[in-house]
N, C-alpha and C positions, 0 to 999 in steps of 0.2 A: 638746570639745565635745559641747552636751546636744543631745540628742535627744527630742523631745514626741511621743509620739504623737497622731494627732488622731483623732476618734471621726465618723465620717460617720454622721449619720442617715437610715437609711431611711424611706422614707413611713410614717407612723402607720396601722395597719390595724384596722380595727372590723368587727363582726361585727354584721349588722341584720336586720330583718325586717319585713315591709311589711305595714300595718296590716288587711290586706283584709278580715281577721274579728274587727279590735278591734271591743269596744263594754264598755259596762259593764253585765253581765247579773247576776252579784252583788255582793256587799259584805265586802269580808274589811279592808277601812282606813275610816277617817271618812272619806275623801275620795270614797268611792264610793257614788252612787244612784240604784239602776238606774231607779228611776221617774223620776226627773230625766232618764236619758239618753235612756230610751224618749219619754218625751214630746216630744223631741228631731226624732224621726226622722232621716228619710236627712241634712238638711244636717247634723247631727252627724257621721256616717261622713264625707260628704264633707267636712268641716272637717278632721277626722283624717289623711287621706290626702294632702289638700295641706299640712298641718301637718307629717307625716313626709317628703314628698318635699322641702321645705324644707328641713328639715334634713341630710338624705342630699347633699341641692346642696352647701349652705356645706359640709360638710365635706368632699365632694370639691374643692370650690372652695380650698379651705383647704391642698390638698395629701393628704388621706386614700385609702386603697383602702378599699374596702366588698367584705364578704364577705355574702354573703344567705341565710339560713334563710325556707324556703317554708313562708309560713303554713298553719294547716291549721284545718278546722273543727270550732269547738265547743273551742277554744285563744284568747280573745282576748284573754290576755296574754300570748302567744307574744310578741307585738311587745317585750317588756322584756328583749331579751336579756343586757341586764347581768348577769340572775342565773341565767344558763344555766353558770355556770364562775368558777373563778379560775383566771388565767392568767401565767404569767410564765418567762421561758426557756423558752419552747415548750412547757412543761408544763401541761397543763389539768387541774385538781381539779374532777370534774361536779358541780354542786348537788345538793340534796336538797332538796324542800321543804316547808313547814308545812302547808297548808291542801290539803285534799284538789281542790278547784278548780285548781289548779295543778300536782298531782302527774303527770296526763297531759303534762304539758311536758318532762318527766325524759327518755323515749326519744325523742322527737323532738329534743331539743339533744344527748345521746348520740350519735344517728344522725348529726345535723350535725360531731360533731367527730370520726367514724372517718373521714368524709370528707375534713375537714381535713387530717386524718393521713394519710390516703391521699395527697394531693397535696401533702402535705411543708412545710404549713403551722404544723402542730404536730407534735412529736416523739413525746408521751407524752401518755395517757389515762387517768386513774385515774379511780375510783369512790371516794365517802366509804363508810363503814362504814354497815350498814343501821341503825343507833339512833341515827346524828349528825346534826340537821340543820346545812345551812349554803347558804344561796339566793346562791350564787355572789359577784359581785364587789360585787351590791347592798349586801352587809353587808360587806364583806370587799378593804378599796383598798390598794393597793399604794403608799406614798409612797417615790418615785423618791429623794428629797433624801435624808433617812434611813435606806435600806434596810433597811425594814420595812413590816408589812400593820398598816392599825387595824383590829380586826373587829367589828362592832354586835351584841349579842346582847340578849335580852329579848322580843321578840316574835317573829321569825321565824326565828332560828340560835342553835341552842344553844354556851354559852361554851367548852364541851367541846371544839370545833371548833378552836378556836384553838392548840392543841396539837398538831391533826391538820396546819393548815396550816403552824408553826412547823416540824416534821420532813419535811414533803413537802417545801417550798420549803426548807429549810434558813436560814430569815431569822428575826428576830423578828415573834410577831405578839401584840398589844396588843388585849386584849379593851375594850369599853367597852358600858356597860349602858345600852340606852335606855330610858327612862322615859317618853315621850311618845307617845301612840299615833299623833299626826297623822305623825310621822316615825319610819315602823317600822320600816325599812332603815339602815343607816348613809349610804349616798348620798342621802337627802334629808337630812342634814343635817350634813355635812363632806366638805370637797373639796382633797386634798393637792396643791398647786401644785407647776410642777415649779421654781417658785424656793425652795422650802422653806417659802414662807408656807401656812395651812392656815384656809380657811375653815369656820367651824360655826358652830352656832346652839345657845349655850348651852342652852337651856332644854329642850333633847332629850334631855341628858344628865343622869344621875345624877352624885351629889359624887364618887365618887370615878372616874370615868371622867374629870371636868373636871381630876382631880387628874392624871390619867396623861396627858390631852390636853396640860396644861401643863406635866407636869416633859419632856415631847420637846419643844414648841415653845415660843420664845421670846418673851418680849410684843411686840417687835416684827415676829415674823412672823404674831402672832395677828390673824385678820380675822375677829371676833362680828358674826354676822347678827343684823337686830334682828328682832323680829316679823314683819315685812311683807316684809322681803327674804325668810325662813326661807320666810313662808307661797306666795310666787313660787316655791319652790324653787331659789333663786339657786343652791344648796349643789348641787345636782344639774347640775352642769357638767361638759363635754367641753374638754380641753384639747388641742388640738393647735399645739404649737411656743409661740409665743406669742400663741396665738391661744385665747381661752377663748369659747365658743359656749355660751348659756343663754336661756332661755325669754324671762327679763324681768328686769329689777334696777333699784334705786334709782339716782339722779345720785350719792348717796354711794358707794354698793359701787362705781360705774364708775370714780369716779376714786380709790378705794383701789386698784384691781386697774392703772389706768394708771398712776399711780404706780411699782409694781412692774415697770413695762415690758410689760403686757399690752395687746392690744386685745380688745376685747369686743364681739359679734355677738349682738344678740339676733334670736332668729327661735320668733315666739309658738307654743306647743305647750299651750295652754290646752285644748284636747280631752283630750290626755293626764293634764292635771292633774287632771281631772274620774275618774280613774282612780287618783291619786295618783303619777304619773310623769312625768319629761320628758325633758331632753336625756340624762343619763347613763344614764338608765333603759333608753333606745334603744338604748344601742350597749353592745358588751362590747370592750375594748382587745385586742387579739390578738399584739400585739409588744413589750409589755411588757417591759425586759432589766435586771438589774442591773448589767450590763457598761456600760451608757449612762452617758457622763460629763454629770452636771447641772450646769450652771455659774448660777451668779444670774445673774438675769436685769436689765441696767440700769436703774436707778430712771431716771424722767422728767426731765430736766433741767427746773428752775425756770425 
């Protein structure tokens, strides 16, 4: 008699930070225009608050649990919790930031993870070496289907961090050089889907990086984003089971995802696009596990 173990998934768990102090007050990527934000007055901040709340609600409705980091005055980008750490199997590797404007977030996120460890939501919290930069899951994406990490470098994170990630989590970590400053973090240009498909924007990557992606991802699993979808940050999506949450996308991309068995939910995040962020940037997955059984999603019937 054959006995097959059944994996029962627990509700996905995310870390988020309300945008109480979110604003574009400095410029560290091409999307950020402090003067344009300032001219928008209170309306832009109200829009950010509404859009963040809508994203929070969509994730909750999809079955996710949300942990909250308390906003801090003077840290407008604390809302982008994806940059806090890399988390897998209850182990957290804390981020170290490139720009001084964001370095003040490090102790806040360290304290948040200490609290998560105290409550039993993570088991181990580790700091990077002082001379190595890695901006969390914004530049280090877990590919559950392939049991590996993709890691972006070139603008915010050091390529040397790949070896640290591989050693710490005991999984391969494939470095990918980013060459387009508009796609300064890996999560702005690549999304590893649970079924094994990978959304990515080819123009964001060096030739060697594209070769590395193509070596791991079969042609039928590649979803190459055109410039319009890339500029909408369609790759900066959040996956909750068969649901993909993003700010917006083209009908063609929606169709490609539907063919792979996904339901797409668009929840506009235009206020955060002004800072170079979107759905994935605003969340950090806390419950990724290599033990999860990842089954290909059924393609929609014609």
